[in-house]
Each structure stands twice: as C-alpha cells, then as structure tokens.
Backbone as CSV, one residue per row, in Angstrom:
resi,resn,N_x,N_y,N_z,CA_x,CA_y,CA_z,C_x,C_y,C_z
1,MET,-128.411,88.948,-162.747,-128.093,87.771,-163.518,-126.778,87.152,-163.057
2,LYS,-125.795,88.009,-162.741,-124.496,87.521,-162.282,-124.636,86.832,-160.930
3,THR,-125.479,87.383,-160.056,-125.716,86.785,-158.741,-126.365,85.417,-158.887
4,PHE,-127.294,85.279,-159.814,-127.965,84.002,-160.046,-126.960,82.937,-160.481
5,ASN,-126.047,83.276,-161.375,-125.037,82.328,-161.840,-124.089,81.950,-160.711
6,THR,-123.742,82.888,-159.875,-122.868,82.607,-158.729,-123.556,81.647,-157.768
7,LEU,-124.831,81.900,-157.489,-125.576,81.004,-156.602,-125.702,79.609,-157.212
8,ARG,-125.915,79.543,-158.496,-126.018,78.244,-159.169,-124.718,77.457,-159.011
9,VAL,-123.588,78.114,-159.180,-122.287,77.452,-159.033,-122.092,76.996,-157.590
10,ILE,-122.418,77.848,-156.638,-122.256,77.502,-155.221,-123.114,76.300,-154.862
11,PHE,-124.390,76.304,-155.241,-125.271,75.191,-154.908,-124.891,73.917,-155.652
12,THR,-124.378,74.047,-156.865,-123.897,72.875,-157.593,-122.711,72.256,-156.872
13,LEU,-121.777,73.087,-156.410,-120.610,72.576,-155.673,-121.021,71.933,-154.351
14,ILE,-121.967,72.559,-153.661,-122.462,71.974,-152.407,-123.128,70.626,-152.685
15,GLY,-123.945,70.553,-153.719,-124.608,69.301,-154.085,-123.612,68.212,-154.450
16,LEU,-122.586,68.567,-155.215,-121.561,67.586,-155.577,-120.790,67.115,-154.349
17,GLY,-120.523,68.029,-153.430,-119.841,67.650,-152.189,-120.684,66.690,-151.361
18,MET,-121.979,66.960,-151.273,-122.870,66.074,-150.519,-122.986,64.710,-151.200
19,LEU,-123.019,64.691,-152.516,-123.072,63.440,-153.260,-121.802,62.619,-153.020
20,ALA,-120.651,63.273,-153.036,-119.385,62.569,-152.774,-119.373,62.028,-151.343
21,GLY,-119.845,62.816,-150.378,-119.907,62.360,-148.992,-120.811,61.149,-148.839
22,ALA,-121.958,61.150,-149.515,-122.870,60.017,-149.457,-122.230,58.775,-150.069
23,PHE,-121.493,58.939,-151.155,-120.824,57.811,-151.801,-119.788,57.191,-150.863
24,PHE,-118.953,58.016,-150.229,-117.928,57.487,-149.329,-118.550,56.853,-148.087
25,SER,-119.631,57.403,-147.609,-120.337,56.803,-146.475,-120.892,55.437,-146.859
26,PHE,-121.471,55.324,-148.040,-121.982,54.048,-148.530,-120.853,53.030,-148.667
27,GLN,-119.732,53.443,-149.231,-118.587,52.539,-149.404,-118.093,52.035,-148.058
28,SER,-117.994,52.919,-147.080,-117.518,52.538,-145.755,-118.456,51.528,-145.107
29,THR,-119.745,51.791,-145.172,-120.733,50.880,-144.591,-120.730,49.542,-145.312
30,SER,-120.640,49.566,-146.623,-120.623,48.346,-147.417,-119.409,47.481,-147.071
31,THR,-118.237,48.089,-146.942,-117.024,47.362,-146.579,-117.158,46.765,-145.189
32,PHE,-117.702,47.529,-144.249,-117.902,47.017,-142.894,-118.816,45.799,-142.902
33,LEU,-119.920,45.879,-143.610,-120.885,44.776,-143.635,-120.310,43.522,-144.298
34,GLU,-119.415,43.698,-145.262,-118.787,42.547,-145.914,-117.840,41.810,-144.977
35,THR,-117.211,42.526,-144.045,-116.205,41.911,-143.173,-116.731,41.610,-141.774
36,ALA,-117.881,42.109,-141.414,-118.429,41.911,-140.067,-118.961,40.492,-139.908
37,THR,-118.916,40.002,-138.678,-119.510,38.699,-138.370,-120.623,38.904,-137.360
38,ALA,-121.668,38.116,-137.486,-122.802,38.211,-136.565,-122.537,37.330,-135.351
39,LYS,-122.831,37.842,-134.182,-122.671,37.103,-132.935,-123.925,37.283,-132.101
40,PRO,-124.366,36.224,-131.423,-125.503,36.395,-130.521,-125.074,37.189,-129.296
41,GLY,-125.959,38.030,-128.814,-125.666,38.840,-127.643,-126.841,38.867,-126.684
42,VAL,-126.584,39.402,-125.500,-127.604,39.497,-124.461,-127.680,40.945,-123.997
43,VAL,-128.887,41.480,-123.894,-129.070,42.820,-123.335,-128.939,42.690,-121.818
44,THR,-127.900,43.329,-121.265,-127.640,43.219,-119.826,-128.233,44.368,-119.034
45,ASP,-128.512,45.487,-119.706,-129.040,46.652,-118.995,-129.688,47.592,-120.001
46,LEU,-130.514,48.477,-119.494,-131.091,49.555,-120.294,-130.731,50.862,-119.595
47,ILE,-129.996,51.715,-120.268,-129.575,53.000,-119.703,-130.580,54.061,-120.144
48,TYR,-131.174,54.738,-119.157,-132.158,55.784,-119.446,-131.435,57.123,-119.493
49,SER,-131.620,57.844,-120.567,-131.030,59.165,-120.720,-132.146,60.167,-120.948
50,ARG,-132.161,61.217,-120.125,-133.222,62.217,-120.217,-132.665,63.512,-120.783
51,SER,-133.369,64.037,-121.782,-133.050,65.369,-122.288,-134.093,66.332,-121.746
52,SER,-134.101,67.538,-122.222,-135.005,68.549,-121.670,-136.478,68.205,-121.860
53,ASP,-136.826,67.507,-122.947,-138.241,67.265,-123.212,-138.627,65.793,-123.385
54,SER,-137.670,64.875,-123.319,-138.003,63.459,-123.475,-136.900,62.574,-122.899
55,GLY,-137.149,61.278,-122.889,-136.166,60.327,-122.412,-135.998,59.193,-123.404
56,THR,-134.835,58.555,-123.372,-134.521,57.478,-124.298,-133.824,56.349,-123.562
57,TYR,-134.139,55.104,-123.932,-133.495,53.920,-123.367,-132.460,53.381,-124.349
58,TYR,-131.219,53.205,-123.880,-130.135,52.663,-124.683,-129.762,51.285,-124.147
59,PRO,-129.800,50.242,-124.985,-129.443,48.916,-124.492,-127.938,48.762,-124.307
60,VAL,-127.564,48.020,-123.274,-126.176,47.602,-123.071,-126.144,46.124,-123.444
61,VAL,-125.259,45.756,-124.372,-125.230,44.404,-124.923,-123.893,43.743,-124.611
62,ARG,-123.941,42.453,-124.255,-122.723,41.672,-124.022,-122.712,40.492,-124.994
63,PHE,-121.535,40.225,-125.559,-121.357,39.077,-126.453,-119.916,38.596,-126.349
64,GLU,-119.641,37.430,-126.900,-118.278,36.902,-126.939,-117.706,37.101,-128.330
65,ASP,-116.448,37.608,-128.390,-115.808,37.821,-129.683,-115.193,36.521,-130.205
66,GLU,-114.488,36.597,-131.312,-113.895,35.424,-131.960,-112.918,34.676,-131.044
67,GLN,-112.254,35.391,-130.132,-111.290,34.776,-129.215,-111.932,34.321,-127.903
68,GLY,-113.238,34.451,-127.784,-113.935,34.025,-126.576,-113.940,35.053,-125.455
69,ARG,-113.486,36.265,-125.747,-113.496,37.336,-124.742,-114.881,37.967,-124.664
70,SER,-115.282,38.314,-123.467,-116.567,38.963,-123.262,-116.441,40.453,-123.601
71,VAL,-117.326,40.935,-124.454,-117.332,42.345,-124.867,-118.686,42.930,-124.499
72,GLU,-118.684,44.108,-123.885,-119.926,44.768,-123.516,-119.878,46.197,-124.032
73,PHE,-120.978,46.651,-124.609,-121.037,48.018,-125.122,-122.440,48.579,-124.971
74,GLN,-122.508,49.894,-124.915,-123.803,50.579,-124.908,-124.079,51.040,-126.329
75,SER,-125.258,50.699,-126.835,-125.631,51.089,-128.186,-125.694,52.607,-128.310
76,SER,-125.350,53.099,-129.477,-125.429,54.547,-129.714,-126.826,54.963,-130.160
77,SER,-127.701,53.988,-130.411,-129.078,54.338,-130.763,-130.034,53.765,-129.731
78,GLY,-130.981,54.575,-129.348,-131.952,54.183,-128.337,-133.358,54.516,-128.785
79,SER,-134.331,54.213,-127.926,-135.726,54.475,-128.270,-136.554,54.642,-127.006
80,ASN,-137.757,55.137,-127.174,-138.712,55.230,-126.087,-140.098,54.980,-126.678
81,PRO,-140.718,53.878,-126.332,-140.340,52.919,-125.295,-139.137,52.085,-125.740
82,ALA,-138.530,51.389,-124.777,-137.346,50.578,-125.067,-137.676,49.494,-126.091
83,SER,-136.800,49.313,-127.061,-136.998,48.303,-128.105,-136.611,46.911,-127.618
84,TYR,-135.823,46.838,-126.540,-135.335,45.576,-126.031,-135.616,45.477,-124.532
85,ALA,-135.555,44.256,-124.023,-135.700,44.028,-122.585,-134.434,43.330,-122.092
86,ARG,-134.134,43.459,-120.819,-132.980,42.759,-120.245,-133.150,41.257,-120.447
87,GLY,-132.041,40.614,-120.769,-132.052,39.162,-120.936,-132.374,38.770,-122.341
C-alpha cells in the first residue's frame, strides 16, 4: 500500500511537470506567432539526408527580411517524398 502511494505521488509530479512544460511551450509558440511576419520565399535547393533505413528531403528557402537582406536557411523539418520543389 505504501509503494502504491509513493508511485501515485511520483506519477502525479511527473504529470504536473509535463503539463507545466506544455503550457510554457504553448506560451512561447503563441508569442512567436503574434510577433512574426509572413514573407514570401523561394525554395532554392532540396537537401537529401539518409539515415540507416530511409531518406528525407529538407528544403532550403531564401527570402528577404524587413531590411531587404537576403536570408537563406535549411528547414528543420523534411519529408519523403519532398513536399516542395525548387523554385
């Protein structure tokens, strides 16, 4: 019976910790979306990354920022087949 109560407390604390983490993650994403601006971009390349059992295509995107500077980045999310095409 004592072990059951200890496990209940441990799992309750873990659940509360995960709930707090989800709340802060939501707040961070919400704040980002409120301040972010949308810009048109162009897929300049598709980077193929192979793991032991599959491969994934990651788009490289170029756009101009608020000051007119060209910014290029590789997306952290990819797919197979590729979700985007060059151009």
